[in-house]
N, C-alpha and C positions, 0 to 999 in steps of 0.2 A: 468975656461974655464966658465963658465956661468958668473961666478963676469967679464970676459973681456968683449964676445965677446954678452952675455945677453941673456935670457932665450927665446925661441922659444913661442912665442903667439898661443896655438892651436885653431887650427881653427875654428870656428862654426856650426855647423851641419847644414844642410841646412835645409829651411824649408821645410812642408812637402806640400801636394796640398790644404788642406785644408787650413793651416797658411796663404798661399799666395793668394784663392778665398779669405779669408775674409779681407785680406789690402786688395786686390783691389775692391772688394766692397764698406771697406767703405770707399775708395780714391772717389770712384764715388758718393756716399748719399755725401759726402763733396762739392765735387762739383754743383751740382744740390744744394743742400740751397744757394752758393754762386748766381748762376743765377739768382732763384727763387728772391734774394735780390738784384740783379741787377735790375732784370725786376720793379718792386716796386721803386727805385729808376727815371728807366726810364719813369713811368706814372707819377710822380713828376714831372720831366721836363717839359712834355709833358704839364701837367695842369698850369705850369710856361709860358712856351713859349705862351698859347693859351694869357694868359691876361697879357703880356708882348708887350713893343714895342722898336722899335729901336733898341739903342746900346745894352743893358737889354738883350732883346732878342735872340740876337745874343750871348752873352758870354753865354745865357742858350742852348744854339744850340749846343756849341762848349763843354763844358761841358757833355751832352746826348752824342755826338761824342763819347767823351774819354771811357765813359760810356759803350755803346754799346761796343766798339772797345774790350774791359777787357771781356765781355762779350763771343766775337765771339772765345777768346783763351779758354775763361773757359771750354765752347762748343766742343772744339777743341779736351780740354785735356778729358772733357769726354767724349768725342766718342771715341779716344784712350782708353781709360782704362775698357771702357763695350767690347771692343772688344777684351783687353787680359782678362777678367772675361768670354768672351763665347769658348775661346779656354782653359782655366784652366780648364773648367766644359768638355767641351767636349773630353780631354785628361784625367777626370777624370774618365768619362764614360769609355774611349776604357781602363783604366788600371783596370779600375773596370772588365769588362769584361774580359777581357785575364789571369786576380786572377778566375774570375767563370772557364773558359775555362780548365784553368790548374784542381782547382779538378776536375772537372770531367771526365777530360781524367786518371785523376789519378784513379780515385774509378771504372771508367770502364775498366784500367790494372787490378785491384781488381777482381773483378768481372771474367776479364776471367780468371786469375790465379786459382781460385776457383771452375772456371767450368773446366777446363782441370782434376783434383783435381777431383772434384766428376764423371767427364763423365769416368775415370781409373776406376772404383767400378764399371759398369755398362760392363758384359759380352752379345756382341750380340747374340753367341750360346746360352748363359747360356736361355736367355729369349725365342729362337726359339723355346729350347726343354717344357719349361716352359708352351710354346702356345700350345703344340704338345698333354703334360701330358694333358691339362685343352680341349684340343678337347676330345683329347681317353676316359676323367673321362664322361666329357660331352656324348658322346658315350652308356657309359654305363650305364648311368643314365636314361638314355631316354631306354631303353630294359627293366630295371628293370621297368619302370612306366609300359609298354604296356605288363609285364608279371602280371604286380599289379592286372591289369583291364581288365585279362581275364579270360572270366565264365566259370564258373566249373558244370553248370550245366547240364542237360541231350540233349543232340542234338537233334533236333526234322527233321525227315524227309521230305525233299522239296516237294514230294509226298503228305505227308499227309496232306501236307496245301494246295497245288493243291485242292485235294478231297474234304477239306471242302469247303473251297471256289463256289466249284461246288452248295456244296450243298444248302450253302445259295444265291444261282440265278446269282453267278458271270461266266456265261456256256463259257465266251468267251473273247477275250482283248477290245475286244471293251465295256465290262463290267466294265473293271479294271480301263480303260482307264479314264472314267467317274468319277466315285471315285461315290460321293454321289448324281449323276443325277437319279429322277426319269427311273425307267423299262417304255420303250416303249407297250401299253396297244392295242391289234388288232381291229380295227374297229368294229367287229361286237359285240364288249365288250365293248364299250364305251356307257356309258348313255348321254341321248341326252337331252341337257340343259333344262335346268327345264319348260321357257317358251315355249321350243317346245313341253316338255309333256301338256301343260296344253291348250296347244292353240285347238279351237272347231276344229271336220272334218270340212271338205267342204263340202257345201251342196251337194246333189246331183239330180240331174232335169227329175222331172216326164215330157214323152210325150208321143202321143195317137197318132193311127197310123190314117187310112183315114176312117179306120168302127170304129172308138173311142175305140176303145178295146189300154190299159197302153202296151206301147213297154220296150222293156230291159232299166234298169237305167245307166245312162251315166254320170261318174264321171265328175266333173269339180277341 
């Protein structure tokens, strides 16, 4: 059968996005090089036109016009290829984003399955019982600490303490509230200041009566 109808030629695999982008970018580079070459030709024609006159100048102008037309054609092709390169780049980015999204979704699904498996290992009632047990243990520990800190010495009667304080001069509640304040001293027991004790007594004026006899002294 293959000898009669011939063997079907296998189709070539479609180019990848990277290969397509490489070919388009190479085409754009080739067109840019041709446009630059045409620009050099146009500069030469311009210099020749400035130096030529008459018929020669018109001939140079026609060649320059044809070269400029060719440049416009290359520029149009270059712009079209550049647009294709941009579209390929956008498509490549979209494909990469889609692949990343698929990977993230797959990872999240696996994490959700693992979380469900681990969650089944937890018993809420068991956790609540454990919390209650811990609370009971802490309460027992507090009672033990309180008992361990209890004093075993002989208890002192508060009446004995009050009697001892009375003997120290704490006769009333005011003295107890004052703390370190000095006790008050009656005025008749207070000592006069040093200046008052060293002051000279006031002189007593001596007067006489009409008969020249001294009268009773009068203190000033």
